[in-house]
C-alpha positions in Angstrom: -2.8 13.7 9.5 -0.7 13.9 6.4 0.1 10.2 6.3 -3.5 9.2 6.3 -4.2 11.7 3.5 -1.4 10.2 1.4 -2.6 6.7 2.1 -6.2 7.5 1.1 -4.9 9.1 -2.1 -2.9 6.0 -2.8 -5.9 3.8 -2.3 -8.1 5.9 -4.6 -5.5 5.8 -7.5 -6.4 3.8 -10.5 -4.1 0.8 -11.0 -5.0 -0.3 -14.5 -2.7 0.2 -17.5 0.4 0.5 -15.3 3.8 -0.4 -16.6 6.1 -2.7 -14.7 8.2 0.2 -13.4 5.0 2.0 -12.2 4.0 -1.2 -10.3 7.4 -1.4 -8.6 7.2 2.3 -7.6 3.6 1.8 -6.3 4.7 -1.2 -4.3 7.6 0.7 -2.8 5.4 3.7 -2.0 2.8 1.4 -0.3 5.5 -0.2 1.8 6.9 3.2 2.9 3.4 4.4 3.8 2.6 1.2 5.8 5.9 1.5 7.7 5.4 5.2 8.5 1.8 4.6 9.7 3.1 1.7 11.8 5.5 3.9 13.7 2.5 6.2 14.6 0.3 3.2 15.4 2.9 1.9 17.9 2.5 5.1 19.9 -1.2 5.7 19.6 -2.8 2.3 19.1 -5.5 3.9 17.0 -7.7 1.2 15.3 -8.3 3.5 12.3 -4.6 3.4 11.6 -4.7 -0.3 11.6 -7.6 -0.4 9.2 -5.7 2.0 6.8 -2.6 -0.3 7.0 -4.6 -3.4 6.3 -6.2 -1.8 3.2 -2.8 -0.5 1.9 -1.3 -4.0 2.4 -4.1 -5.6 0.5 -3.6 -3.3 -2.4 0.2 -3.8 -2.3 -0.3 -7.6 -2.4 -2.5 -7.2 -5.5 0.2 -5.2 -7.2 3.0 -7.6 -6.2 0.9 -10.6 -7.4 0.7 -8.9 -10.8 4.5 -8.3 -10.8 5.4 -11.8 -10.0 3.0 -13.4 -12.5 1.1 -16.7 -12.4 2.9 -19.8 -11.1 3.8 -22.3 -13.9 2.7 -25.4 -12.0 
């Protein structure tokens, strides 16, 4: 599947030394991939797709945490 290949390529990318705009773009790409895989998952109920979505979401959360910064409390 092309979606799984894109997702695995996204996961293997190095995320260090990214600019803010790179992080925003990566976050949006991850969201688009998760939503596309979710549409396929709804039809097939394949557990491998769920695992891919979980790992993409975890990476997306790390990127977004870096974008939002540390709370000042």
